[in-house]
N, C-alpha and C positions, 0 to 999 in steps of 0.2 A: 482744572484741578479736580480729581476725583479721589476722595478720601475714604478708605475702609476703616471702620471702627470696630474693634473687637475687645475681648477681655478674657479672664480666666474664671470669673465668678458666675458666668451663665447669662443667658439672654434676658432674664428678668431682673438683673441687677440695676438698682437705681443709679449707681455711679456710671454705668455704661450709657444709660439713657441721657443723663445730664451731659456727659462728655460729647456724645453724638450731636446733641442739639447745639452745643457750643461750637462745633466744627462747621456748622452750616454757613457761617459767614466767610469761610475760606474756600468753599467749593461744594460740589455735589457729594453727599454723604450716603454711603451704604453700610449698614451694620451686617457683619457676618460673625456670629458669636456661638460658643458652645451652648448646647441645649441644657446643660447642667454644670455643676461646679467642677472645675479642673484646676483649682489652686495647687501649686507645687508641681505642675506638669512640665515645667521648663519648656524646652523646645521640642518635646516629644510629639510625634504624630501618630503613634500607635501602630499596631500590626494590621495593615490595610487588608491583607488576605483573610484575616479573621473577623475584623470588626464590621465590614460592609457598611460604611457610614452612609447616613441619609441626610438630606437637606430639606428644610421645611420653611415656607414663607410664613412670616409672622408680622404682627402689627406692633409698632412702637410709636407712641405719640410724637408727632412732629417730624418723623423721618419717613421719606417716601418709599424706601426699599430696605427691608430688613429680613435676614435669614438666620435660622438656627441650624447648627450642624451637630450631629451625634459624634462629636470628637473634640479633641483638644484645641486650644487656640492656635497653636502652630499649624494644625491641620486646616483650620479655617483659612489661615493666611496662605498656605500652600495651594489650596484649591483656588483661591482668588488670584494669586500670581500666575496660575496656569490658565486663567481666563474664564473660570466658571461663572463669575459674576460681572463680567465686563472689565474694561481697563481700570487699573488702580495706579495712582501716582504716589500715594503716601499711605502708610499704615499708622494708626494711632490706637494704642492699647490702654485700657483702663476704664474708669478710674478705679484702681484697686484699693479696697479698704485695708490698710496695713502697708507699712513702708517696704520697699524692695531695695534695701541697701545692704552693704557688707556682703557676707557669704550667701545671703538669701538671693542675691542676683543670679547665682548659678542655678537655682531651682525654680525661680519665678515663672509661672505661665504667662504673666503680663509681659515680662521682659522677653520670654521665649518667642512670643508672637512677633516682637520687633526684630529679634535676631533672624527669624525665619524670613521676614520681609527683606532684610539685607541680603540673605542668600539668593533671593530672586532679583537683586539689583534695584530694590525699592527701599527708600529710607523708612525707618520706623521710630516712633516715639512711644515710650512706655511711661505712663502716668500713674503714680501711686500717692496715697495720702496716709499719714500716720494715724494710728488709733491708740487708745489708752485702755489698759486694764485686762485685755484678753489673755486668758491663761494664768492670770495672777490674782485678780480681784474676785474671781468666781462668778463674774457676770456671764450671762448667755450671750452668744454672738449677736442675736437679733437686737438685744438691748444696747449693745455697744455701738453698732453701726447706725442706730437711730440718731446718734449725736454727731454724725459725719457732716461737715460743712462742705458738701460736694461742690458748691458754687465757687469756693476759693480755689480748689484744685482745677476746676474747669476754666476759671479765668486765667490762671497761670499757664495752663496748657494752650489756651487760645493765643496768648502772646507768643509762646514758643513756636507754635505752628505758623502764625502770621510771619514770623521771621524766616522760617524755613521756606515758606512759599515765596516770599519776596527775594530771598537770596539762597537758593538751593545749593547744597554742597556739590562738588564736581563728581563725586561718586557716592553711592548709597552709604548712609551712616546710621548708627543707632544712638539715640539720646534717651537717657534714663532720668526722668524728672520725679522728684519726691517733694511733697508739699506738706507742711505742718497742718494739722487739723485746727486751724485758727481762722478767725475773721481776717480779711485782707489787711485791715488797718493794724492788726497785731502781729503780722509777720514781719520779722526784723530786717529782711533783705534776702538776697540770693547770692550764690557763688558757684563757680565751676568747682567740682570736687573730684577726688580720687575715690576708688572703691575701698571702703574700710575693711577691717578684719572681721567685724562682727555686726549683726543687726542691733537695734536698740536694746532688745532683751531676747536672749537666746535660750533654747532648751538646753538645760545643763546636764541632764542625765536621763537614762532610760533603764527601767528594770522590768523583769518578767514577773507577772502575777498569775498563778495557776487559775485556770477556769474551772470552777466547781463542777464536778460530775463528768469532766472530760479528761481522760488520761493523756499526759504529755501535750497539753494544749494550754496556751498562755495568752493573756492580754499584755500589752506593753504600756506601762505607766511612765509618763514623762513628767519631769519637773522643770520649772523655769528658774533661771538664774536671776541675778540682780541686774538692774539697768546699768548699761555701760556708759562711760564718758570718754569718747574718742576725740582726737583733735578736730577742730572745726573745719580743717581742710579736707576731711573725709566726708563721704556722703552721710554716714551715721552721725558724725559730730555736728555737721551743719544743721541737720534736721532736729537733733536734740537741743540745739541752741536757738530754735525758732526760725531758721532760715530755710529757704527753698534750695534744695540740692539739685544741680544739673551736671550730669556725668556723661561724657562721650565714651561709649564702650568699644573696646578694641576687638578686632577679629582674632580668632584662634589662629596662631601661626607658630612655626617651628622656632625653637630656641637653639642657641649654641649647645652642642652636645656636652653633657656633664662629663667630668673626668672620671670615668669608670672603666679602668683597663680590663676588668674581668669580663665585661660585656664584649669589648673589642676582641679580646683573646678567644672568647667562646665562639663568636660569630666567624672569626677568621679560621678557627679550627674546623668549624662545621662547613663553611662555604668556600674556602680556598682550595682549589683543585690544582 
């Protein structure tokens, strides 16, 4: 078993290093991660004809092979599944500081790496951990993540990966794991969940603020809403109630057509000869 570990916070992230070292008991580990922050990149790989990505060998304590890529986490995974770093049997992405639940799943680079793995017929596990206060209490990011209990999320991830290795699914799947930022003994349990409508605390509004001295140029000021309280059966609700949320993410697939006769009539008129 050869496990690729990546993230969207960059090669220097403590959460990445803790996760990679936790994966060593399950197989050979190679880190392939962005050289800088790519949070919110989703499954984007960027415009390859413009970016000319580079790959650099780096040192990470306890890991025999580590690489940084000048591109998004999905690009790291794409290069890996195309064989740039040798064979890969499983992709594990994280540990992301901040939950990836609710609609944030659509935009998460942590989740996007796992989705890209599945596109290449490799299962992916996204691992995230809740944080407190960012954007609300006025604390700097560096101050907040100093309180992350990375080992709790790593221990949960290790159990999940052990199960996947012992009993792999018949086809590639994506598992989204979110862990409370609590000591293991204080986590109340775990459950399979559905994707909720909202993250624990969402941006509620965006306004334009003129940039002094620059005509027709603006900053975007965002404000945060109140904490939400969703049913415990959702990923957001489980996490807010101190439980580990485990969600199998579906593939994008076609739905039954909506009842929209104007579309049908328009296409029939245009394309019926």
